[in-house]
C-alpha positions, 0 to 999 in steps of 0.5 A, a space after each residue: 500500500 502506497 503512503 505519503 511520508 511526512 518528514 520531520 523537517 517539513 513540520 519543523 519548517 511549518 512551525 518555524 513559519 508560525 514562530 516567524 509570524 508570531 514574532 514579526 506580527 507582534 513587532 508590527 503591532 508595536 509600530 501601530 501602537 507607537 503611531 497612536 502616541 501613547 493612546 491605549 498603550 497598555 491594553 493594546 500592548 497586552 493584547 498584542 503580546 497575548 496573540 504573539 505568545 499564543 502563536 509562539 506556543 502553537 509553533 513550539 507544539 508543532 515542533 514537539 509533536 514532530 519528534 515522533 516523525 522520521 527524519 530520514 530523507 532521500 538524497 534528492 529530498 535532502 538536497 532540495 531542502 538544503 537548496 530551499 534553506 539557502 534561497 530562504 537565507 538569500 531572500 531574507 538577507 536581501 529583505 534586510 538590506 532593502 529595509 536598511 536602505 529604506 531607513 537610511 534614505 528616509 532618515 537622510 531625506 527627513 521623511 521618516 514618515 515614509 519608512 513604515 509604509 515602504 518597509 511594509 511594501 518590502 516585506 510584502 514583496 519578499 513573501 512572493 518568492 517565498 511562496 514559490 520557494 516553499 509552495 505555500 499559497 497563503 504567502 502569495 495572499 499575504 504578500 499581496 495584501 501587505 503591498 496593497 495595504 502600503 499602497 492604499 495608505 500612501 495614496 489615500 490616508 493622511 500622514 498625521 491627524 491632530 485632535 484637540 488633545 492628541 496626535 496620531 501618526 496615521 501611516 504608522 498606525 494603519 500599516 502597523 496594525 494592518 500588517 500585524 493582522 495579516 501576519 498573525 492571520 498567516 501564522 494561524 493558516 500555516 499552523 493549521 497546515 502543520 496540523 493537517 500534515 501531522 494528521 496525514 503522517 499519523 494516518 500513514 503510520 496507522 496504515 503501515 501498522 495495519 499492513 504489518 499486522 495482516 
């Protein structure tokens, strides 16, 4: 009876994606909180940290559950994962370089208000090659939504809104919270995918046990 073998590295790669989304989603939420200039700081911070911690725990649980899976791979699979990890490092590194350039240019031209929307555009763009590299379709949606959020913010929203008692950095707030929601949502979707893979691996083990008994 043919069965699909789910290697441990596949689950751990998925878990890493969940942990990344938890961490960076919480960072983006922090940018949104910064844009509110102190309004609702404590409650929003607690809420953001709570979501980040829940997703982080979800990723760790996937890693723990993956220990029961085999880590054996064929030579072709080993080289394929090694190549994917190498390209991930290149894409992630280029993202960092572009964000650093964004910060330097915006700072030197006294346009720090542009830094966050442009960074969201860079982060969104980096998801597109990752979607192709790891064959994760949700990354296409996440990257497109981040780019769209950045474009809409830059084209339609005011940079700052002043009230009688408060000032809001609208670009930072909208892009920060919007990006956080996109990344957290992506983390949940990737977490669900990881559990589906674990279930498939469990079904394959049961089929193998039945075949062995008969």
